C-alpha angles and dihedrals in degrees: 000000000000102000099133104110093199090059095043093049092047091048089052092050091050092047092051088052102043100033100216119188091226140013120216120187111209117230100176095236126149090239089055091051091052092048095049093044090054090050092050090051091050092053093041092241084125129028120208116242126207102300093198095056099027106026114197091008126134138179132229130188120201127208110282092243092050110065109119147019112294107219094178090058095045116098140189106213110204131150091255133031091230090064090059093045133210097294096057131072106242136208127175106247098235091049092047093050091050092052093044094047090059092049093047095045107116091347094135096046107134090016139091122251115219121200111205119191110192145168131230106210122003123308116274093019118132085231093056121123129176126225134179119202121194112199142157093216125097086195089063093048094052093045091048088053087062098038099045143026099257142182130023093001089065093047090050090051093048098046111170094335126126091209102112136111112252111216119184121187133173126171092219113176093322091235118143092226088062097040120111135154110196129183123200106192096181090051098043087234141133125191119190126175138164099036140089096182115117098236090056099039109032087084093184091069123062094347097056106015093051116010099042095026093054088056090047090047093054091052095043100040105253139096133253107194141179091237141131117227121214137170120221112205119197125208090269089062094251114142125207123187130224130188115202136187124205133167117236119296093028101107100258099152091039090057092046089057098034118166110212116230120248090257088065095058111167095034121104134184118213122199117227096163138342103205121012135038127190107201130197137172110256128214089260092062093252128115115255122198132202132189105232094198132080098206146033122251097192138175110251105201111085092021109122141144088270100045096039117001094171094053091051091051091047096056096053092099143020092017133136113217119201126198097345121128121272120217126216087258088057095248125124135255138180140174112276093024089129096238131095113276115250118260087243137357143151112274126220091271091057094252128128112266132192134180087262092059117114095209122078116260094219125039111253088239096044113142149207124211110202139162114263088215089069093060109114091221099040107146118248085228097054093106097034107140092227095043123222129301112253118223096178143017114211126198118193142178144168109266119160098198113358116063122057124234091266141345136171125233116242094231144351089270091049089048092053087052091050089051093044092055100038116134146172133215120234122243127222090251091056103046114352091251122088122219101014105155115228118187116221110170111216085342085281103109095111093035110047109113097207143022106323094217087062089047089056089048091052092053090050093047092048090053090061091056097052117094093195108023122189116254115249126229142177124217135186120189093175108070112139137205129231090282092053094250122137112261096199117061093218123183110081092358089072088081086080089065093045089052091056092047092053090044088056091048089053093045090241098131135033125229142209121253115233137168091267102037145293112330126198119252101249091237090057092068106088109239097178109145095001097110090090089059090053092247114143136165087269090055089054091050088054091048091052097044120119117215103209094197092052091050091050087057089045091056091057090054093045090051091049091054094045090052088072086078121076098197106032115174112267090232092065092048088051092050090051090052091049090051090051092051093048089052092047094244091133 
């Protein structure tokens, strides 16, 4: 099974450094899963949940100081700081390896080292990439089993090649002062130590699928994007595909698994992916996208039958829950679940919790890891080797007053500018200050594995190579009225905006030119059945209005952000100038 000399030599080097008691090569079999699950239960790394109500489901609790991604301890390690750019933390590779080597030395003594070969995308796909993660955590192994296609299938894909991502993880002492997540793009390597939290240790996810993959994509002529992929099926059975990028707290997973309201009978939404899209130019001159993952690593709080019915149905079996609350019946609960809290339970810290407790029962970043194949609306094309053809890219954010419900960019270059300057406003729950604008270009700010100005340049260059490029749109579900209440009902009603987007892609409706882009004619947004929500044609007109003064202020903030870069593509500077002219700033 383990004939690849590059892997075996690397495993020996890591073993010599970390000194594990045992080495286990992961084959991906059902028997192996049972054996490792039993071991994790014996050591309390996993707790068994109610197998009648949640069959195949288990619970994991992280260290209290280890509950989220640590951006300030995440580094891009390139020969020069300029290659990493102003939006990444940078370390020189030699210095990083020296520091990491000291931290990893003897770190697995008394522990078992697991070697996990895995695939990103389905075997045989032109999108497919191979990774091998070495870890001392059973939790990581069992999560990687859900999130990737792992074991022999990956070794068969790799053969004798040296072309695989080397991911090395050790829990270490779980102290923040000894915690580092380092990416070495030139070496195809990721080293992570001092954490047990999924976002820092499931190295296939953001570390490989975005940070390293974005660097690969730039070199190889494709895109690795922080985007959901969905298919919108009309009553005729025709399916159009959309890839969409949103910063956190903007309903990305909810949109990927959207449930159309009864008034939209005949329309269906199919989930291809909820988080990451790898995008390539197809032989037909269109862009085709694939979800490289095999599972969903979703945020639990706020997920309910109302906000995301399909996610709730997906997690009813074969799911690992992390840092949620556990009820006396050994089921799970979290804030925003849409059901009454239990009278008492065990909170994410392992402490008793009651309804009178001041602390939250579930951590705000508590998670579920669940197989994508279990999603009731998983697309039949989700594992297609060639991916799905993308009709539209959508960029979205949370803006209380500024951005209209939807608008279309005037061109590919204008669309890249819209993505490059996208932003969200903070909420009181997130930061204590309402309305603070945070720029997050293409929702990739924490995940771009190289200088972001070169990332923009790559998008622009790729656009010139596409015969039939997707149209680019911006959406905003979060506009508020004078009382601070959302004007648009959101959730399943967002399908009405998706319908307009696809209608524009198919040249089925006209639009109105504005200073910021093409706006829908209000009557072209389907309002069937929305009267009960209080949404009228006048409401749509309000949602589509453009406040020139507010956009003039927006330009100043966009310009301030773009000035971080010392060699911004000329096309983006030109688009900023065009926007100024359309708004009458010049």
